[in-house]
BALUMKE-569530 format. One record per residue: residue in one letter; x, y, z of N, C-alpha, C in turn. Coordinates in steps of 0.1 Angstrom, whole numbers. Atoms other than C-alpha are relative to their C-alpha. Example, Ala and Ser with C-alpha at 12.3 -4.5 7.8 and 13.67 -1.06 7.14 Angstrom:
# residues 2
[r "A"; [9; -12; 0]; [123; -45; 78]; [9; 12; 0]],
[r "S"; [-9; -11; 0]; [137; -11; 71]; [-8; 11; 8]],
END
This chain:
# residues 217
[r "M"; [12; 7; 5]; [9; -27; -8]; [-11; 10; -1]],
[r "R"; [11; -9; 3]; [-16; -4; -25]; [-11; -7; -7]],
[r "L"; [11; 7; 6]; [-50; -18; -32]; [-10; 10; -5]],
[r "S"; [12; -7; 3]; [-79; -4; -51]; [-10; -2; 10]],
[r "L"; [11; 1; -10]; [-110; 2; -30]; [-7; -13; -1]],
[r "A"; [7; 12; 2]; [-127; -28; -46]; [9; -12; 5]],
[r "A"; [-9; 11; -4]; [-96; -51; -41]; [1; 0; 15]],
[r "A"; [-1; 0; -14]; [-93; -39; -6]; [-12; -6; 7]],
[r "C"; [12; 5; -6]; [-129; -47; 2]; [0; -16; -1]],
[r "L"; [-1; 14; 2]; [-124; -82; -12]; [10; -7; 10]],
[r "A"; [-10; 5; -9]; [-92; -87; 8]; [-5; 0; 14]],
[r "A"; [5; -1; -13]; [-109; -75; 39]; [-10; -11; 3]],
[r "L"; [9; 10; -2]; [-137; -100; 34]; [6; -14; 1]],
[r "A"; [-7; 12; 0]; [-113; -128; 28]; [9; -2; 12]],
[r "F"; [-9; 1; -12]; [-92; -120; 59]; [-7; -6; 12]],
[r "A"; [6; 7; -12]; [-98; -141; 90]; [-6; 10; 9]],
[r "A"; [7; -10; -8]; [-123; -123; 112]; [8; 2; 13]],
[r "P"; [-8; -3; -12]; [-104; -105; 140]; [-10; 2; 12]],
[r "A"; [9; -2; -12]; [-117; -100; 176]; [-4; 15; 1]],
[r "H"; [4; -13; -3]; [-138; -70; 183]; [3; 5; 14]],
[r "A"; [-4; -5; -13]; [-127; -48; 211]; [-4; 15; 1]],
[r "A"; [2; -14; -1]; [-127; -13; 224]; [6; 7; -12]],
[r "S"; [-5; -8; 11]; [-121; 14; 198]; [14; 4; 2]],
[r "L"; [-13; -5; -1]; [-87; 26; 190]; [1; 12; 10]],
[r "S"; [-2; -10; -10]; [-73; 49; 217]; [13; 8; -3]],
[r "G"; [-13; -7; 0]; [-45; 75; 220]; [5; 3; -13]],
[r "M"; [-7; -4; 12]; [-20; 80; 193]; [-5; -9; -12]],
[r "G"; [5; 9; 10]; [-34; 50; 174]; [-13; 7; -7]],
[r "A"; [12; -6; 5]; [-68; 68; 170]; [4; 13; -7]],
[r "N"; [-4; -12; 6]; [-50; 101; 162]; [5; -2; -14]],
[r "L"; [-5; 2; 13]; [-31; 87; 133]; [-10; -6; -10]],
[r "F"; [11; 6; 9]; [-61; 67; 120]; [-10; 10; -4]],
[r "G"; [10; -11; 2]; [-84; 97; 123]; [6; 12; -7]],
[r "N"; [-4; -13; 6]; [-81; 133; 113]; [6; 10; 9]],
[r "Y"; [-5; -9; -11]; [-64; 147; 144]; [10; 10; -5]],
[r "F"; [-11; -8; 3]; [-34; 161; 126]; [-3; 9; -12]],
[r "H"; [3; -9; 11]; [-50; 177; 95]; [12; 2; -9]],
[r "F"; [-13; 0; 8]; [-21; 168; 72]; [0; 9; -12]],
[r "G"; [1; -9; 11]; [-33; 190; 44]; [1; -6; -13]],
[r "S"; [0; 6; 13]; [-33; 186; 7]; [13; 1; -7]],
[r "K"; [-13; -2; 7]; [3; 195; -1]; [11; -5; 10]],
[r "P"; [-11; 5; -8]; [36; 179; 11]; [8; 12; 6]],
[r "N"; [-8; -11; -6]; [58; 200; 35]; [14; -5; 3]],
[r "I"; [-14; 5; 0]; [89; 177; 34]; [2; -7; -13]],
[r "P"; [-3; 4; 14]; [107; 166; 2]; [-1; -15; -3]],
[r "K"; [0; 14; 3]; [108; 128; 6]; [-4; -8; 13]],
[r "P"; [4; 8; -12]; [94; 101; 29]; [12; -5; 8]],
[r "P"; [-11; 4; -8]; [118; 96; 58]; [-1; -14; 7]],
[r "V"; [1; 14; -7]; [104; 63; 72]; [1; -11; -11]],
[r "R"; [-2; 11; 10]; [116; 33; 53]; [-2; -13; 8]],
[r "T"; [2; 12; -8]; [123; 1; 73]; [-2; 3; 14]],
[r "I"; [3; -2; -14]; [108; 0; 108]; [4; -13; 7]],
[r "T"; [-4; 12; -8]; [124; -23; 134]; [-6; 1; 14]],
[r "A"; [6; 1; -14]; [109; -34; 168]; [5; -14; 5]],
[r "G"; [-6; 13; -4]; [131; -61; 184]; [3; -8; -12]],
[r "P"; [-3; 8; 11]; [131; -90; 160]; [-7; 4; -13]],
[r "L"; [8; -4; 11]; [106; -73; 137]; [7; 10; -9]],
[r "K"; [-4; -9; 10]; [117; -57; 105]; [-12; 1; -10]],
[r "M"; [12; -2; 8]; [88; -42; 85]; [0; 13; -8]],
[r "E"; [2; -12; 8]; [77; -17; 59]; [-15; 3; -1]],
[r "L"; [14; -3; 1]; [44; 2; 58]; [-5; -4; -14]],
[r "Q"; [7; 5; 12]; [20; -12; 32]; [5; -14; -5]],
[r "H"; [-5; 13; 5]; [41; -44; 28]; [0; -11; 11]],
[r "T"; [0; 10; -11]; [40; -62; 62]; [-14; -2; 5]],
[r "K"; [14; 3; -4]; [9; -80; 74]; [-1; -1; 15]],
[r "L"; [3; 2; -15]; [-6; -79; 109]; [3; -14; 4]],
[r "A"; [-2; 14; -4]; [-4; -117; 109]; [15; -3; 2]],
[r "Q"; [-14; 2; -2]; [34; -115; 106]; [4; 6; 14]],
[r "I"; [-4; -6; -13]; [36; -92; 136]; [-6; -9; 12]],
[r "R"; [6; 9; -10]; [12; -114; 156]; [8; -13; 2]],
[r "K"; [-8; 12; -1]; [34; -144; 148]; [12; 2; 9]],
[r "L"; [-11; -4; -8]; [63; -126; 165]; [-3; 3; 14]],
[r "F"; [3; -5; -13]; [46; -110; 194]; [-13; -5; 7]],
[r "G"; [12; 6; -6]; [13; -128; 199]; [-11; 10; 1]],
[r "G"; [12; -9; -1]; [-21; -113; 207]; [-10; -3; -10]],
[r "A"; [11; 1; 9]; [-54; -112; 189]; [-1; 13; -8]],
[r "I"; [2; -12; 8]; [-59; -88; 160]; [-14; 5; 3]],
[r "M"; [12; -6; -4]; [-86; -64; 171]; [-6; 8; -11]],
[r "S"; [6; -7; 11]; [-111; -46; 149]; [-12; 9; 5]],
[r "T"; [11; -9; -2]; [-136; -18; 148]; [-4; 6; -13]],
[r "G"; [5; -6; 12]; [-157; -2; 121]; [-2; -9; -12]],
[r "T"; [2; 8; 12]; [-166; -14; 86]; [2; 10; -12]],
[r "D"; [-2; -7; 13]; [-159; -3; 50]; [11; 11; 2]],
[r "K"; [-10; -11; -1]; [-141; 31; 50]; [5; 3; 14]],
[r "S"; [-3; -2; -14]; [-141; 32; 88]; [7; -12; 6]],
[r "L"; [-6; 13; -6]; [-125; -3; 92]; [14; 3; 5]],
[r "A"; [-13; 0; -6]; [-95; -5; 115]; [3; -14; 6]],
[r "N"; [-5; 13; -6]; [-77; -38; 123]; [13; 3; 6]],
[r "W"; [-13; -4; -6]; [-48; -36; 147]; [5; -10; 11]],
[r "L"; [-6; 6; -11]; [-24; -50; 172]; [6; 11; 8]],
[r "C"; [-6; -10; -9]; [-13; -29; 202]; [7; -7; 12]],
[r "Y"; [-8; 6; -11]; [14; -37; 227]; [4; 11; 10]],
[r "H"; [-3; -10; -11]; [19; -20; 261]; [13; -5; 7]],
[r "T"; [-12; 3; -8]; [54; -19; 277]; [-1; 9; 12]],
[r "D"; [2; -7; -13]; [55; -10; 314]; [12; 7; 5]],
[r "G"; [-12; -7; -5]; [90; 4; 316]; [9; -8; 8]],
[r "S"; [-9; 8; -9]; [104; -25; 336]; [12; -6; -7]],
[r "G"; [-11; 5; 8]; [126; -36; 308]; [8; 11; -7]],
[r "K"; [-8; -10; 7]; [147; -18; 282]; [-9; 11; -6]],
[r "A"; [9; -10; 7]; [117; -1; 266]; [-7; 8; 11]],
[r "P"; [8; -8; -10]; [100; 28; 284]; [-15; -3; 0]],
[r "A"; [15; 3; -1]; [63; 27; 294]; [-6; 7; -12]],
[r "A"; [5; -6; 12]; [45; 32; 261]; [-10; -10; -6]],
[r "N"; [9; 8; 8]; [17; 19; 238]; [4; 1; -14]],
[r "T"; [-4; 1; 14]; [25; 8; 203]; [-11; -6; -8]],
[r "W"; [10; 6; 8]; [-1; 3; 176]; [5; -3; -14]],
[r "F"; [-2; 4; 14]; [2; -15; 142]; [-14; -1; -6]],
[r "I"; [14; -1; 5]; [-29; -6; 122]; [-1; -2; -15]],
[r "S"; [4; 2; 14]; [-44; -17; 89]; [-14; 7; -2]],
[r "N"; [13; -6; 3]; [-73; 1; 72]; [-6; -6; -13]],
[r "I"; [6; 6; 12]; [-95; -6; 42]; [9; 0; -12]],
[r "L"; [-9; -1; 11]; [-68; 5; 18]; [12; -10; 2]],
[r "G"; [-10; 11; -3]; [-45; -21; 35]; [-7; -14; 0]],
[r "G"; [7; 12; 0]; [-72; -47; 30]; [-3; -6; 14]],
[r "G"; [2; 5; -14]; [-75; -50; 68]; [11; -9; 4]],
[r "E"; [-11; 9; -4]; [-42; -70; 68]; [14; 6; -1]],
[r "F"; [-13; -6; 1]; [-13; -49; 56]; [1; 13; 9]],
[r "V"; [-2; -11; -10]; [1; -24; 82]; [2; 13; -8]],
[r "M"; [0; -13; 7]; [-6; 12; 70]; [5; 11; 10]],
[r "I"; [-3; -10; -10]; [1; 30; 103]; [7; -7; 12]],
[r "V"; [-6; 4; -12]; [25; 26; 132]; [0; 12; 9]],
[r "A"; [1; -11; -10]; [19; 48; 163]; [6; -4; 13]],
[r "V"; [-6; 3; -13]; [37; 51; 196]; [-4; 12; 10]],
[r "Q"; [3; -10; -10]; [27; 70; 228]; [4; -4; 14]],
[r "A"; [-4; 2; -14]; [41; 74; 263]; [-12; -4; 8]],
[r "A"; [11; 5; -7]; [19; 56; 288]; [2; -1; 15]],
[r "D"; [-1; 4; -14]; [11; 50; 324]; [4; -14; 1]],
[r "P"; [-6; 14; -1]; [32; 19; 333]; [-10; -10; 6]],
[r "E"; [9; 9; -7]; [3; 5; 354]; [-13; -1; -7]],
[r "R"; [13; 0; 7]; [-25; 10; 329]; [1; -4; -14]],
[r "I"; [1; 5; 14]; [-31; -11; 298]; [-13; 4; -6]],
[r "P"; [12; -3; 6]; [-57; 4; 275]; [-8; -12; -5]],
[r "G"; [8; 11; 4]; [-86; -18; 264]; [3; -5; -14]],
[r "D"; [-3; 5; 14]; [-73; -19; 228]; [15; -5; -1]],
[r "C"; [-14; 5; 0]; [-38; -31; 238]; [1; -12; 9]],
[r "I"; [-3; 11; -9]; [-22; -61; 255]; [15; 2; 5]],
[r "A"; [-14; -1; -5]; [10; -65; 276]; [10; -5; -11]],
[r "A"; [-10; 4; 10]; [40; -67; 253]; [8; -12; 5]],
[r "P"; [-9; 11; -4]; [61; -99; 253]; [14; 4; 2]],
[r "R"; [-14; -3; -4]; [97; -100; 264]; [8; 4; -12]],
[r "N"; [-9; -3; 12]; [111; -98; 228]; [-5; 12; -7]],
[r "F"; [4; -13; 6]; [92; -66; 220]; [8; 11; 3]],
[r "A"; [-7; -13; -2]; [110; -33; 216]; [-8; 11; -7]],
[r "L"; [7; -11; 7]; [95; 1; 207]; [6; 2; -14]],
[r "P"; [-5; -1; 14]; [97; 7; 170]; [10; 11; -2]],
[r "D"; [-10; -10; 5]; [127; 25; 155]; [-4; 3; -14]],
[r "M"; [5; -4; 13]; [113; 44; 125]; [11; 8; -8]],
[r "G"; [-10; -8; 6]; [145; 62; 117]; [-2; 15; 1]],
[r "I"; [4; -14; -2]; [130; 95; 129]; [0; 3; 15]],
[r "P"; [0; -2; -14]; [130; 113; 162]; [-12; -7; 7]],
[r "G"; [11; 7; -7]; [109; 94; 188]; [-4; 6; 13]],
[r "L"; [4; -5; -13]; [96; 96; 223]; [11; 7; 8]],
[r "G"; [-10; -8; -8]; [114; 123; 244]; [8; 9; -9]],
[r "A"; [-8; -9; 9]; [128; 141; 213]; [-6; 14; 3]],
[r "S"; [4; -14; -2]; [127; 179; 215]; [-4; 6; -14]],
[r "S"; [4; -7; 12]; [113; 204; 190]; [12; 3; -8]],
[r "A"; [-12; -3; 7]; [149; 212; 181]; [4; -13; -8]],
[r "D"; [-3; 12; 7]; [154; 175; 172]; [-9; -1; -13]],
[r "L"; [9; 1; 11]; [123; 177; 149]; [4; 10; -11]],
[r "K"; [-5; -10; 10]; [136; 209; 133]; [12; -5; -7]],
[r "A"; [-13; 5; 7]; [170; 193; 126]; [-4; -11; -10]],
[r "A"; [3; 11; 8]; [153; 162; 111]; [-9; 4; -12]],
[r "F"; [10; -3; 10]; [125; 179; 91]; [1; 14; -6]],
[r "G"; [-2; -14; 5]; [135; 216; 87]; [-10; 9; 6]],
[r "A"; [10; -9; -6]; [105; 230; 106]; [-6; -8; 12]],
[r "A"; [7; 6; -12]; [88; 223; 140]; [-6; 12; 8]],
[r "S"; [6; -11; -8]; [63; 246; 157]; [-13; -5; 6]],
[r "G"; [12; 4; -7]; [37; 240; 183]; [1; -13; 7]],
[r "S"; [0; 13; -7]; [26; 209; 202]; [-7; -11; -8]],
[r "N"; [6; 10; 9]; [8; 192; 173]; [6; 3; -13]],
[r "I"; [-8; -3; 12]; [31; 189; 143]; [-2; -11; -10]],
[r "A"; [3; 10; 11]; [23; 172; 110]; [10; 2; -12]],
[r "Y"; [-9; 0; 12]; [46; 163; 81]; [-7; -9; -10]],
[r "R"; [5; 8; 11]; [37; 149; 47]; [10; 0; -11]],
[r "A"; [-9; 1; 11]; [58; 137; 18]; [-7; -9; -11]],
[r "D"; [6; 8; 11]; [45; 125; -16]; [10; -5; -10]],
[r "V"; [-9; 5; 11]; [62; 103; -42]; [-10; -6; -10]],
[r "P"; [9; 6; 10]; [48; 89; -75]; [-3; -14; 5]],
[r "G"; [4; 13; -4]; [28; 58; -69]; [3; -10; -11]],
[r "A"; [-3; 10; 10]; [29; 25; -88]; [-7; 0; -12]],
[r "D"; [9; -1; 12]; [3; 35; -113]; [9; 5; -12]],
[r "A"; [-9; -4; 11]; [21; 36; -147]; [-5; 12; -7]],
[r "L"; [5; -12; 6]; [-2; 64; -158]; [2; 12; 8]],
[r "G"; [-2; -11; -8]; [8; 86; -130]; [-12; 6; 6]],
[r "T"; [13; -5; -5]; [-27; 89; -117]; [-1; -1; 16]],
[r "A"; [1; 1; -14]; [-18; 82; -81]; [13; 4; 7]],
[r "L"; [-12; -3; -8]; [7; 94; -54]; [-1; -9; 12]],
[r "N"; [-2; 7; -13]; [20; 75; -24]; [3; 11; 10]],
[r "A"; [-2; -10; -10]; [17; 98; 6]; [4; -6; 13]],
[r "Q"; [-4; 4; -13]; [36; 93; 38]; [-3; 12; 10]],
[r "Y"; [4; -10; -10]; [22; 111; 69]; [8; -3; 13]],
[r "I"; [-7; 1; -13]; [41; 117; 102]; [-6; 10; 9]],
[r "G"; [6; -9; -9]; [25; 132; 132]; [7; -1; 14]],
[r "Y"; [-6; -1; -14]; [39; 144; 166]; [-8; 7; 9]],
[r "I"; [6; -7; -11]; [24; 154; 199]; [11; 3; 10]],
[r "L"; [-10; -4; -10]; [47; 174; 223]; [-7; 5; 12]],
[r "S"; [4; -6; -12]; [42; 182; 259]; [12; 4; 8]],
[r "G"; [-12; -5; -6]; [66; 204; 278]; [12; 0; -9]],
[r "G"; [-11; 0; 9]; [87; 206; 247]; [6; -13; -4]],
[r "R"; [-5; 13; 3]; [92; 169; 244]; [-11; -9; -7]],
[r "V"; [9; 9; 7]; [76; 142; 221]; [-6; -10; 10]],
[r "T"; [7; 10; -8]; [50; 122; 240]; [-8; -10; -9]],
[r "G"; [7; 9; 10]; [34; 106; 209]; [4; 3; -14]],
[r "Y"; [-4; -3; 14]; [43; 101; 173]; [-4; -13; -8]],
[r "G"; [3; 12; 9]; [37; 78; 143]; [1; 4; -14]],
[r "A"; [-1; -2; 14]; [38; 74; 106]; [-10; -9; -7]],
[r "G"; [10; 8; 8]; [13; 61; 80]; [2; 3; -15]],
[r "E"; [-1; -2; 15]; [11; 57; 42]; [-13; -3; -6]],
[r "T"; [12; 3; 8]; [-17; 57; 17]; [2; 5; -14]],
[r "S"; [0; -5; 14]; [-24; 63; -20]; [-10; 11; -1]],
[r "V"; [9; -11; 2]; [-40; 96; -30]; [0; 4; -14]],
[r "P"; [0; -5; 14]; [-51; 111; -63]; [11; 10; -3]],
[r "A"; [-10; -10; 4]; [-24; 130; -81]; [-7; 13; -3]],
[r "P"; [6; -13; 3]; [-30; 167; -85]; [-2; 1; -16]],
[r "P"; [2; -1; 15]; [-44; 177; -120]; [12; 7; -6]],
[r "K"; [-11; -6; 8]; [-18; 186; -146]; [-4; 14; -4]],
[r "Q"; [3; -14; 4]; [-16; 224; -153]; [2; 2; -15]],
END
């Protein structure tokens, strides 16, 4: 789902007002903000994240609504910011007592998603006894997202095998594909970010957005 800025603004205004809460934290804030400095050029050949599953949920970035996720897992859609800084999200905390390890998972929409279409999914290892103010306890049917890429606990070797390169504790990947614009004036960019500690992934996520195409030479 790719909206023009004007259409996104209208969609955001039409969307039912979500609950205001603490600002995004952790990996949710990292993917929503500029923590990873993804750069202006792609460094992987194609977007690796397609269908994302989380228990009974099957979704795609830019196509699945927060309301659909709320229907499956409950909770109130939280919100912070306005206009270009708008973030609407659902976040679920697993405490490690079930099949899922202790982690926080964010599903985030921004202004380009009209405040309702999920543009970012982020996961971060967590303290099992501490639920951040921007998350709620996950229901029994929730499972950590499977994005089809290395996840929590993966090594830098796993990232290198998947993406062809991996260096440092803050790793960013970007892939661009032609957007839906028939004139070729837009690209769809997929961003993937990883945080490693002790050589293992402790946080990661993926997001998509439309960006201007580079000028023709």
